[in-house]
C-alpha positions as CSV (number, residue, x, y, z in Angstrom):
1,M,43.9,-20.3,-70.7
2,A,41.8,-22.8,-68.9
3,N,38.1,-22.0,-68.2
4,F,37.1,-22.2,-64.6
5,K,33.6,-23.3,-63.7
6,F,32.1,-22.6,-60.3
7,S,30.3,-25.6,-58.8
8,N,26.8,-25.2,-57.5
9,E,28.1,-25.7,-53.9
10,F,30.4,-22.8,-54.3
11,K,27.7,-20.5,-55.7
12,V,25.4,-21.5,-52.7
13,G,28.2,-20.7,-50.3
14,I,28.8,-17.3,-51.8
15,F,25.0,-16.6,-51.6
16,V,24.8,-17.6,-48.0
17,L,27.9,-15.5,-47.1
18,V,26.5,-12.4,-48.7
19,G,23.2,-13.0,-46.9
20,L,25.0,-13.3,-43.6
21,I,26.9,-10.0,-44.2
22,I,23.6,-8.2,-45.0
23,L,21.9,-9.7,-41.9
24,V,24.8,-8.6,-39.6
25,F,24.6,-5.1,-41.1
26,F,20.9,-4.8,-40.4
27,V,21.3,-6.1,-36.9
28,F,23.9,-3.4,-36.2
29,F,21.7,-0.8,-37.9
30,I,18.5,-1.7,-36.0
31,T,20.3,-1.9,-32.6
32,D,21.9,1.5,-33.2
33,F,25.4,-0.1,-33.0
34,K,25.0,-0.7,-29.3
35,I,27.8,-3.2,-29.2
36,I,30.4,-0.8,-30.3
37,Q,29.0,2.3,-28.5
38,P,31.2,3.8,-25.8
39,R,29.5,3.1,-22.5
40,Y,29.9,2.6,-18.8
41,T,28.1,0.5,-16.3
42,I,26.3,1.3,-13.0
43,K,24.7,-1.1,-10.4
44,M,21.3,-0.4,-8.9
45,V,20.2,-2.2,-5.8
46,F,16.5,-2.9,-4.9
47,N,14.5,-5.1,-2.5
48,F,12.1,-6.0,-5.3
49,A,12.9,-6.2,-9.0
50,N,9.2,-6.2,-10.1
51,G,9.9,-8.2,-13.3
52,V,12.9,-6.3,-14.7
53,R,15.0,-8.5,-16.9
54,N,18.0,-8.4,-19.2
55,N,17.7,-6.0,-22.1
56,S,15.0,-4.0,-20.4
57,P,15.2,-0.3,-21.3
58,L,17.0,2.2,-19.1
59,R,16.0,5.9,-19.3
60,V,17.6,9.0,-17.9
61,A,15.2,12.0,-17.6
62,G,12.7,10.0,-19.8
63,V,15.2,9.5,-22.6
64,D,16.5,6.1,-23.7
65,S,20.1,6.1,-22.5
66,G,21.0,2.4,-22.1
67,E,19.6,-1.0,-21.0
68,V,19.7,-3.6,-18.3
69,K,22.5,-6.1,-18.8
70,N,22.2,-8.3,-15.7
71,V,19.8,-9.0,-12.9
72,R,20.8,-11.1,-9.9
73,I,19.9,-11.8,-6.3
74,L,22.8,-10.9,-4.0
75,P,24.2,-13.6,-1.7
76,I,23.0,-13.3,1.9
77,A,26.6,-12.7,3.1
78,E,26.7,-9.5,0.9
79,N,23.4,-7.9,2.0
80,D,23.3,-8.3,5.8
81,N,20.7,-11.1,5.9
82,K,18.3,-9.3,3.6
83,T,17.2,-10.4,0.1
84,L,18.4,-7.7,-2.3
85,V,18.4,-7.6,-6.1
86,E,21.3,-6.1,-8.0
87,I,20.5,-4.7,-11.5
88,T,23.5,-3.9,-13.7
89,G,22.9,-1.5,-16.5
90,W,25.0,0.2,-19.1
91,I,24.8,3.9,-19.9
92,R,26.0,5.7,-23.0
93,N,29.1,7.8,-22.5
94,G,28.2,11.5,-22.2
95,V,25.1,10.8,-20.1
96,V,25.9,12.2,-16.7
97,I,24.1,10.9,-13.6
98,P,24.4,12.8,-10.4
99,A,25.0,10.7,-7.3
100,D,21.8,12.0,-5.7
101,S,19.6,10.9,-8.6
102,K,16.5,8.8,-7.9
103,V,16.2,5.3,-9.5
104,F,13.0,3.4,-9.7
105,I,11.2,0.7,-11.7
106,N,8.5,2.0,-14.1
107,T,6.0,0.4,-16.5
108,L,5.3,1.2,-20.1
109,G,1.6,1.5,-20.0
110,L,-0.6,-0.1,-17.3
111,L,0.6,-3.6,-17.9
112,G,3.5,-3.1,-20.2
113,E,7.2,-3.8,-20.2
114,K,9.2,-3.0,-17.0
115,Y,12.1,-0.6,-17.4
116,I,14.5,1.4,-15.2
117,E,13.8,5.2,-14.8
118,I,16.5,7.5,-13.5
119,V,15.5,11.0,-12.5
120,P,18.7,13.1,-12.4
121,G,19.5,14.9,-9.1
122,V,21.2,18.2,-8.7
123,D,24.6,17.3,-7.2
124,Y,26.7,17.4,-10.4
125,L,29.9,17.7,-8.4
126,H,29.5,14.0,-7.5
127,T,28.4,11.8,-10.4
128,L,28.2,8.1,-10.9
129,K,31.3,6.5,-12.3
130,D,31.8,3.2,-14.0
131,G,30.9,0.3,-11.7
132,E,29.5,2.5,-8.9
133,I,26.3,1.5,-6.9
134,I,23.2,3.5,-6.3
135,R,20.2,2.5,-4.2
136,G,16.9,2.3,-6.0
137,K,13.4,3.1,-4.7
138,D,11.4,-0.1,-4.4
139,P,8.2,-0.4,-6.4
140,I,4.9,-1.4,-4.8
141,A,4.3,-5.1,-5.2
142,M,0.9,-6.1,-6.7
143,Y,0.0,-8.2,-3.7
144,D,0.4,-5.1,-1.5
145,I,-2.0,-3.2,-3.7
146,S,-4.5,-6.1,-3.5
147,N,-4.2,-6.2,0.3
148,T,-4.8,-2.5,0.6
149,L,-7.8,-2.6,-1.7
150,Q,-9.2,-5.6,0.3
151,E,-8.7,-3.7,3.6
152,M,-10.4,-0.6,2.2
153,G,-13.3,-2.9,1.1
154,N,-13.5,-4.4,4.6
155,D,-13.5,-0.9,6.2
156,L,-16.2,0.2,3.8
157,K,-18.3,-2.8,4.8
158,D,-17.8,-2.1,8.5
159,G,-18.7,1.5,7.9
160,I,-21.9,0.6,6.1
161,S,-22.8,-1.9,8.9
162,S,-22.2,0.8,11.5
163,F,-24.3,3.3,9.6
164,K,-27.2,0.8,9.4
165,S,-26.9,0.1,13.1
166,I,-27.0,3.8,13.9
167,S,-29.9,4.4,11.6
168,A,-31.9,1.6,13.2
169,S,-31.2,3.0,16.7
170,L,-32.4,6.5,15.6
171,A,-35.5,5.0,14.0
172,N,-36.2,3.2,17.3
173,G,-35.8,6.5,19.3
174,E,-32.8,5.2,21.1
175,G,-30.3,7.7,22.6
176,T,-30.6,11.5,22.9
177,L,-30.6,12.1,19.2
178,G,-33.1,9.3,18.6
179,K,-35.5,10.8,21.1
180,F,-35.0,14.3,19.6
181,L,-35.9,13.0,16.2
182,M,-38.7,10.6,17.1
183,D,-40.3,12.4,20.1
184,D,-43.5,14.2,18.8
185,S,-43.9,16.2,22.0
186,L,-40.5,17.8,21.5
187,Y,-41.3,18.6,17.9
188,N,-44.6,20.1,19.0
189,N,-42.9,22.3,21.6
190,I,-40.4,23.6,19.0
191,D,-43.3,24.2,16.6
192,E,-45.2,26.2,19.3
193,L,-42.1,28.2,20.0
194,I,-41.6,29.1,16.4
195,L,-45.2,30.2,16.1
196,D,-45.0,32.3,19.2
197,L,-41.9,34.1,17.9
198,K,-43.7,34.8,14.6
199,L,-46.6,36.4,16.5
200,N,-44.4,38.2,19.0
201,P,-41.0,38.9,17.3
202,W,-40.2,41.5,20.0
203,K,-39.3,38.6,22.3
204,L,-36.2,38.0,20.2
205,F,-34.8,41.3,21.4
206,F,-36.2,41.2,25.0
207,K,-33.6,40.7,27.7
208,A,-34.7,39.9,31.2
209,K,-33.2,42.1,33.9
210,E,-30.7,40.3,36.0
211,K,-31.5,40.2,39.7
212,K,-28.8,41.5,41.9
213,P,-27.9,39.2,44.8
214,S,-29.3,40.4,48.0
215,V,-26.7,41.5,50.6
216,K,-27.3,40.0,54.0
């Protein structure tokens, strides 16, 4: 019987094939066999995607239940002259999402990865089916936050300027309140009144008799 010898090329090929099989196994293991998992898709529509992209996590009631598969801007003809973003995500079979659920874009940490968060509603008589669309709640854009902070800063500056102006007017004795605070004679009269009441406390309880109008 003839002896067969394997060439070095054949041995290298076998080694590479075994390595590829092991690599594919680990890929399936690490990704929790997502490719072969039973699933269904839903579409979520937003005005602003806030950085969500393909393969971003999708959570239902805070639990990882799927991922984003596609993000696209809808054509103008499909969205009534408004720029809308359609995010398609797949959900594991068995995860039921009521039609009145709330969908919004959240962030892992302060500046972390963007993901889709679904807070289940209560209408389990009507649930999302494969391919159905749900309207998402738009996140606040960072430039809106910056503008709001800038406006608050401007209002604070205006308030400080107004306070300084009022303080200067009071210090100069302008207006009724300014005269009340800066007029020494008024202060002296009040001081004399308080001293008189201390010496004659009965005046606090004294009530002058009302004069009856004379009948002509």
